[in-house]
C-alpha positions as CSV (number, residue, x, y, z in Angstrom):
1,X,-73.1,140.9,-12.0
2,X,-71.4,143.4,-9.7
3,X,-72.0,147.1,-10.1
4,X,-68.7,148.7,-11.1
5,X,-67.0,151.6,-9.4
6,X,-66.3,154.5,-11.7
7,X,-62.7,155.7,-11.7
8,X,-61.9,159.3,-10.8
9,X,-60.4,160.2,-14.2
10,X,-62.8,158.0,-16.2
11,X,-60.0,155.9,-17.5
12,X,-59.6,152.3,-16.6
13,X,-57.2,149.5,-17.4
14,X,-58.5,146.5,-19.4
15,X,-56.4,143.6,-20.6
16,X,-53.1,145.5,-21.3
17,X,-54.4,148.8,-22.3
18,X,-56.3,151.9,-21.0
19,X,-59.8,153.0,-22.0
20,X,-62.1,155.9,-21.4
21,X,-65.4,154.9,-19.8
22,X,-68.7,156.6,-19.4
23,X,-71.9,156.0,-17.3
24,X,-73.8,156.1,-20.7
25,X,-72.0,153.0,-22.0
26,X,-71.5,149.5,-20.5
27,X,-68.6,149.4,-18.1
28,X,-66.0,146.7,-18.9
29,X,-65.7,143.8,-16.4
30,X,-62.5,141.8,-15.6
31,X,-64.1,138.6,-16.8
32,X,-64.4,139.9,-20.3
33,X,-60.6,139.8,-20.5
34,X,-61.1,136.0,-20.8
35,X,-63.2,136.6,-23.9
36,X,-60.3,138.6,-25.4
37,X,-57.7,136.0,-24.4
38,X,-59.6,133.1,-25.9
39,X,-60.4,134.9,-29.2
40,X,-56.8,135.9,-29.5
41,X,-55.6,132.3,-29.1
42,X,-57.8,131.2,-32.0
43,X,-57.1,134.2,-34.1
44,X,-53.3,133.7,-33.9
45,X,-53.7,130.1,-34.8
46,X,-56.0,131.0,-37.7
47,X,-53.4,133.5,-39.0
48,X,-50.5,131.1,-38.6
49,X,-52.2,128.1,-40.3
50,X,-54.6,129.6,-42.8
51,X,-53.3,130.9,-46.1
52,X,-55.5,134.0,-46.3
53,X,-54.7,137.5,-47.3
54,X,-57.7,139.1,-45.6
55,X,-59.5,138.6,-42.3
56,X,-62.7,140.2,-41.0
57,X,-63.3,140.4,-37.3
58,X,-66.6,141.8,-35.9
59,X,-67.4,142.8,-32.4
60,X,-71.1,142.9,-31.7
61,X,-72.1,145.3,-29.0
62,X,-68.8,147.2,-29.1
63,X,-69.5,149.4,-26.1
64,X,-66.2,151.2,-25.0
65,X,-64.3,149.3,-27.8
66,X,-62.2,147.5,-25.2
67,X,-62.5,144.1,-26.8
68,X,-61.9,144.9,-30.4
69,X,-59.2,147.5,-29.7
70,X,-57.3,145.1,-27.4
71,X,-57.5,142.4,-30.2
72,X,-56.3,145.0,-32.8
73,X,-53.3,146.0,-30.6
74,X,-52.3,142.4,-30.0
75,X,-52.7,141.2,-33.6
76,X,-50.7,144.1,-35.2
77,X,-47.3,142.3,-35.4
78,X,-48.9,139.0,-36.6
79,X,-50.8,140.7,-39.4
80,X,-47.8,142.7,-40.5
81,X,-45.5,139.6,-40.4
82,X,-47.9,137.5,-42.6
83,X,-49.0,140.5,-44.8
84,X,-52.6,140.0,-43.9
85,X,-55.1,142.8,-44.4
86,X,-57.5,142.9,-41.4
87,X,-60.8,144.6,-41.1
88,X,-61.8,145.1,-37.5
89,X,-65.4,146.2,-37.1
90,X,-67.2,147.3,-34.0
91,X,-71.0,147.4,-34.1
92,X,-73.4,149.0,-31.6
93,X,-77.0,150.1,-31.6
94,X,-76.1,153.1,-29.4
95,X,-74.6,156.3,-30.7
96,X,-72.8,157.0,-27.3
97,X,-71.0,153.6,-27.6
98,X,-69.9,154.4,-31.1
99,X,-68.6,157.8,-30.1
100,X,-66.7,156.4,-27.1
101,X,-65.2,153.5,-29.1
102,X,-64.0,156.0,-31.7
103,X,-62.3,158.0,-28.9
104,X,-60.7,154.9,-27.4
105,X,-59.4,153.7,-30.8
106,X,-57.8,157.1,-31.4
107,X,-56.4,157.0,-27.8
108,X,-54.8,153.6,-28.4
109,X,-53.7,154.4,-32.0
110,X,-55.6,151.7,-33.8
111,X,-57.8,151.8,-36.9
112,X,-61.1,150.1,-36.6
113,X,-64.4,150.5,-38.5
114,X,-67.4,151.5,-36.4
115,X,-71.0,150.8,-37.5
116,X,-74.2,152.0,-35.9
117,X,-76.5,149.0,-36.4
118,X,-78.6,146.3,-34.7
119,X,-76.4,143.2,-34.2
120,X,-75.1,141.9,-37.5
121,X,-77.7,143.4,-39.7
122,X,-75.1,145.6,-41.5
123,X,-72.5,142.9,-42.0
124,X,-72.3,140.7,-45.2
125,X,-69.4,138.4,-44.2
126,X,-66.9,137.7,-41.5
127,X,-64.2,135.2,-40.4
128,X,-64.7,135.9,-36.7
129,X,-67.7,137.2,-34.7
130,X,-67.0,138.2,-31.0
131,X,-69.6,139.4,-28.5
132,X,-70.2,140.2,-24.9
133,X,-73.9,140.5,-25.3
134,X,-76.6,141.4,-22.7
135,X,-77.3,138.1,-21.1
136,X,-79.0,138.8,-17.8
137,X,-82.6,137.6,-17.4
138,X,-85.3,140.3,-16.8
139,X,-86.4,138.1,-13.9
140,X,-83.5,139.4,-12.0
141,X,-84.3,143.1,-12.6
142,X,-85.4,143.7,-9.0
143,X,-82.6,141.7,-7.5
144,X,-79.7,143.5,-9.0
145,X,-78.2,147.0,-8.6
146,X,-77.7,148.0,-12.2
147,X,-75.6,151.1,-13.0
148,X,-75.2,150.4,-16.7
149,X,-77.7,151.3,-19.4
150,X,-80.4,148.5,-19.1
151,X,-80.3,147.5,-22.8
152,X,-76.6,146.6,-22.3
153,X,-77.4,144.2,-19.4
154,X,-80.7,142.4,-20.0
155,X,-80.9,139.9,-22.8
156,X,-84.6,139.3,-22.6
157,X,-87.1,137.7,-20.3
158,X,-85.1,134.5,-20.1
159,X,-81.7,136.2,-20.6
160,X,-80.5,134.3,-23.6
161,X,-82.8,135.7,-26.4
162,X,-80.2,138.2,-27.6
163,X,-77.6,135.5,-27.8
164,X,-79.8,133.3,-30.0
165,X,-80.3,136.3,-32.3
166,X,-76.5,136.7,-32.7
167,X,-76.1,132.9,-33.1
168,X,-78.6,132.8,-36.0
169,X,-77.2,135.9,-37.7
170,X,-73.7,134.6,-37.4
171,X,-74.6,131.5,-39.3
172,X,-75.5,133.7,-42.4
173,X,-72.5,136.0,-42.0
174,X,-69.6,133.7,-41.1
175,X,-67.6,132.1,-43.8
176,X,-67.3,128.2,-43.5
177,X,-64.8,127.5,-40.8
178,X,-65.4,130.9,-39.2
179,X,-65.6,131.3,-35.4
180,X,-68.2,132.8,-33.0
181,X,-67.1,133.7,-29.5
182,X,-69.7,134.6,-26.9
183,X,-69.5,135.6,-23.3
184,X,-72.3,134.0,-21.3
185,X,-73.6,134.3,-17.8
186,X,-76.0,131.4,-17.2
187,X,-73.7,130.0,-14.4
188,X,-74.3,133.2,-12.5
189,X,-77.9,132.1,-11.9
190,X,-76.8,129.5,-9.3
191,X,-76.2,132.5,-6.9
192,X,-79.9,133.3,-7.3
193,X,-81.2,129.8,-6.8
194,X,-82.4,129.7,-10.4
195,X,-80.9,126.4,-11.5
196,X,-83.9,125.6,-13.7
197,X,-83.3,128.7,-15.8
198,X,-79.6,128.1,-15.7
199,X,-80.0,124.7,-17.2
200,X,-82.6,126.0,-19.7
201,X,-80.3,128.8,-20.9
202,X,-77.4,126.5,-21.5
203,X,-79.5,123.9,-23.3
204,X,-81.2,126.5,-25.5
205,X,-77.9,128.0,-26.7
206,X,-76.4,124.6,-27.4
207,X,-79.6,123.4,-29.2
208,X,-79.6,126.5,-31.4
209,X,-76.0,126.0,-32.2
210,X,-76.6,122.5,-33.4
211,X,-79.6,123.6,-35.4
212,X,-77.3,126.0,-37.3
213,X,-74.5,123.5,-37.8
214,X,-72.0,125.0,-35.4
215,X,-69.4,122.8,-33.8
216,X,-69.3,123.8,-30.1
217,X,-66.0,123.6,-28.2
218,X,-65.8,123.0,-24.4
219,X,-66.7,126.2,-22.6
220,X,-63.9,128.3,-21.0
221,X,-64.4,129.0,-17.3
222,X,-63.6,132.3,-15.5
223,X,-61.7,132.8,-12.2
224,X,-64.8,131.8,-10.2
225,X,-64.9,128.5,-12.1
226,X,-68.1,129.6,-13.9
227,X,-68.6,128.9,-17.6
228,X,-67.9,132.2,-19.2
229,X,-67.0,131.9,-22.9
230,X,-68.6,129.7,-25.6
231,X,-66.6,129.0,-28.7
232,X,-68.3,127.8,-31.9
233,X,-67.1,127.1,-35.4
234,X,-69.3,127.1,-38.5
235,X,-69.0,123.7,-40.1
236,X,-70.6,124.6,-43.5
């Protein structure tokens, strides 16, 4: 994970839009745009093919709000055309992230709900859960130059513990047929000669997904040909 360079005016471009950033909140990376693109493809297909009048989309670890706000902007015309009421929710455990997301939502003229909570603890149901969670192993703490708040980067000693928590909670929150989209970073471990942990991380996530009856789609790779986004559908 490269350390980002802060922009002069504290505004950056992400996806097709602009966002305020802060050194107190996780700085958006270009590869997270892939998470937005993938989620949008499935969301649009869901809207076009499902006869629903309401859809709930939850972003866990909302940070700057760049993911959920980009999705809200892109879905506006589809939701209006099909007369679907959408509830777009951003969750974060950090007050600074909630404050910055609110600022960016107002800046981009979209309405989203923002909740100060730990993961999905405050959510009762959803059709889609999306997250770019902390996924870096604490074993890399001394090998990386980290400029973001550490709780937004490190996902536990092995790196995938936070992801397993979201996966389990999503099972109880998602409606049958609902989707979970996760950005992952286990392929990055090959640059640190940690292939054993890389393999363990991937297997742990897939094993947990099967335990909770998720169908797992082929992973989506980023511009470096690293597996970056995992897509799961709740079967029952």
